[in-house]
N, C-alpha and C positions, 0 to 999 in steps of 0.2 A: 517201713517207717525208719528203721535204724539207718539204712542207706541214705535216706532224704536228709536225716539229721546229720550224718557224718559229712555229706556234700555241704550242707549249711556250715558246719564248723570249720571246714577247709575255706569256704569263701570268707569267714570271719578271720581266720589266721592270715589270709591275704590282705584283708583290710587293714588289720593291725600292722602288719609289715609295712603296708604303704604310709601308714600313719608314723611308724618308726622312722621311716626315710624322711618324712616331711619334718619331723622333730629334729632330726640329725642336721638337716639343712638349715633349720632355724637357729640351732645351736652354733652352727658354723658362721651364721649371718651371711650365708651366700648360697646360691643355687649349687646343687650337687650337679656333676656331670651325668649325662643319662645313663653311661655304664655303671656309675656307682650307685645310682638309684635303683636300677635292676638288680644290681648284686646285693644291695641292702634288703630289698623285699625278698630275693631268693634265700637269703640267710636267715631272715626272720622266720620265714616258713620252714626252711629246712632244719633249723636249730630247736624248733619247739619239741619235737619228739624225743631227741636226744635229751634235752633238759629234764623232760618229763619223766624219761627212762631213769636218769641218773638219781632223780629225787626219789623214784620208787626203790631203787637199790639201797639208797642211803636210810630210808625208813625201815626197809626189811632187815638192814643190818643191825638196827637197834633192837629189833623184835626177833632177832634169828634164833635157830636152834643150834646146838653143838654140831659141828661137821666131823663126821668120822674121819681117821687118817686117810682111808683109801679114797675118800672122795675130795680131800683139800686140794686146790688148785694153786698154781704159780701165778705170779704177776702177769706174765705173758698169756696164760690161759684165761686170766681174768679180763685182760683186754680183748681177746678174741671173743669172750662170752658177751661183754658189753657190746661189741660190734655187731655180733648176731643178733642180739635183742633190739638195736636200734634198727637194723635192717628189717626184722620181723614186725616192728611197730609201724614203720612207714609203709611197708608192704602191705599191711593188714588195715591200718586206719586211714592211709592217704590214697590208696589204690583199689585193693580188692573189695573191701566192704562198702565203700561209697558207690563203685562203678561197676562191679561184676556180680553181685548177689543174684541176679536174674539168669545167669547161665545155666543151661541145662546140665543135668548130671549125665555122665556118658553111659553107654549101655555096657553091660559086662562082656568081656571078651571070653569066648568059649575056649575050653570047657568051662561050664558054670560051675562055680562053688555052691555047696548046698546051704551055706550060712549067709544071709543077708545082713546088711550093716546099716544101723542108723546113728547118724552123727548129730550130736546136740552141742551146740556153742555156748560160750561163757558170757559173763557180764560184759555189757556195752559192745556186744559183737553180734554178727549175723552169719548166716550159713557159708558166706564166701570164704571165711577162713579155712574151711575144711577142702577146698578144691584140689590143692596138691595131694592130700591123702587119699581123697575120693578117686582121683585119676588112678593112683597106685592101686587101689583096691578093685576098681573096675578092671584094671589090666589082669588082676588075679582071677577074675571070675565072679567077684561078689556083686550082687545087685545092691547098690546103695541108696540111701535117702538121707536128706537133711531137712531142717526147718528153721524158720525165724521164730525165736521166741518174743511174744508180744504181749503186753507192752514193755517197753524198754526197761522200765523202772519199777515193773509190778512185782507182785508177791511170786515167789519160786512155786508155791503150792498151785497157783492159777496156771502155770505152764503144763500142768499134768494132762489136761483134756488135750492140748496141742500135740502132745508126745503121743496120746492115745490115738488120735486121728492119724498121725504120721506113721505110727507102727502098724496099725490095722490095714492101711493102704499099702506099706511095704510088704507085709506077709501075704496079703491078697495077690500082689504082683508077682511075688516069687513063688508062691505055693509051698512056702515053709511054714512050719508051726511055731518056730521060735527065730530070734534074732539076736546078734550082739550089738548092744548099745555102746557107744563110745562117746564119752563126755569130756570136754575141757573145761576146767575151771568150774564155774557156777553149773555148767552143764551136767556135770557129774552129780550134784546135788538135785538138780531137776529130774535127772533119771531116777534117783533114789526115792524123791518125793512122788513120782508117778508109780513106782512100785508100791509105796505105802497106800496109794489111793486104789490102784488096779492089779495088785499081785505081781507075782513073778513068773508065772506058768509059761509065759511066752518069751522069757528071757534065757538065752542060752549062756550070756555072760555079760558083764558089765565092765568095761574098762574105763577107768578115769585118768586124766592127765592133768595134774597140778591143780586138783580139786580141794578146796578147803573145807575138808569134811569136818574139822573142828573149829572152822572159821578162821579169819586172818586178822591181825591187828590193823592192817591197811584199810579194812571195811570201814573203819571208824570215820574215814574221809569219804566213804561211798555215799551216793544219793539213792534215794528210792526205797521201797519196802525190801526189795532183794538185797540191797546193800546192807540194811539193818540186820537182816536174818543171817548174813554172812559174818557179822562181827565175832571176834574170838570168843568161843566158848558162850555162844548165844543161847538163850532159852530154845530157840527154834532147832539148831543143829543138834542140841542135847536131846530133844524130844524125838527128832528124826532117828537119832542112834537107838534110842531106847525102844523104838517101834520094830527093830530089825531082829530077826531071829539068826542063830548060828548058820543055819542052812542058806539063808539070803546072804549074809556075809561071804559065805564060801563061793558064792557066784560072782564075786568082784575081785578085779585086780587093780591096785592103786599104783600108777607110775608116777613118781614125784622126783624134783630136783632139790638137793640140798643148798642150791643157790638161786632158788626161786625168788624174784624180786617182787611178787605180789602176795604170795601166800607165805606168811611169816606170823609165828614160827613155822619154819618149813615141815616140821614133823606133824603139823596139823593135817598134812595132806594124806596121812596113814590112817588105815582102819583096822582095828583089832578084829581078828578073824578072816579078814581079806588076805588076799596074796599082795604083799607090798614089794615094789621093785624101786630101789633108789639109783639116782644117777647124779652125777656132779657136773658143774660147769655150763648149765643151762638155765637161761632165764624162762619166765614164765610164758610169753607168747611164742618165742622160738621153739618151745617144745613141740608145738603142732606142726613145724616144718622141718625138724631135725631128722636126718635119715636114720640116726641110732634109735630114737624114739618110735619111728615107723617100723623098724625092724623088730622091737620089742613088742609092738601091737600086733603085727602079723604072726609073730611066733606064738603069741598068747592065743590069737584066734585059732591057729593050727592045732593047738591043744584041746579045743572045744568039741564036744560030741553032741550034738543037737538031736532032739527028737526026730521022729519020721518027717520025710520030705515028700510032699505030694506034687507030682508032675502037673504043671499048667496045661489044660488043654490047648492045642495049637489050632489057631483059626486060619481058614485058608485065605489066600490073597483075593 
């Protein structure tokens, strides 16, 4: 459903760009040359994501948390961060999620790792955002699974049954009794909501990337019930936190960026009692693709000691 919606949105962007080209021609009281028409359409589509990302950074700046000295960045580093976030936004919303969400997950490379991984995407996303990290995890021997949280603008609590189904299938396929859950943005909240409903005995660890654990000011502009639940210091996030024991928090690692352009205040991505790892110079979507985040995720997984692993019986050909 999300992929179809994003394809429709791309088509709408194209039509709006064509309308812009026509308007410019009317404004000039002349027909534009063919090359100028094509260029205008292209620019109208290409500039939408950068403009949207810039507006996010601006809004996040007004709601920002203080940045510690060790994570402050220069103007050049800020420019590179913007460029990386532009690239990640286009890669995610104009290509991977509209067109690649049905790609099969690669089989793990031998020797097999005993810990399977379940990847849970964020708001307005689908499973395709995880493809680069899943490829890297499969190459390390992890059996991986991901899912599309539906409906797009539904309640975060309602996603628990979908996570339960995906996790049960993953554990059955891998022969493991526990898995590591990895959630980006809203995906981390969905994983915590699932644990509230189903317990944490099958969770070896939960890693969240840029998750608004205390909500975000930018969710004031978000649509849907899940958008309302993610508002800064909402009653929903407060109740979710109150439901968790210190033992459950100890299962969690929260990786966040002091320059997140979606989670603001940025310290909302921390959780008391969890392991909190801060980085600087990374935007919200580019966290999923950044090599240094991938390295932090796999280093954290390597520290996990799961419960017993059951060998899956081999079937004859």
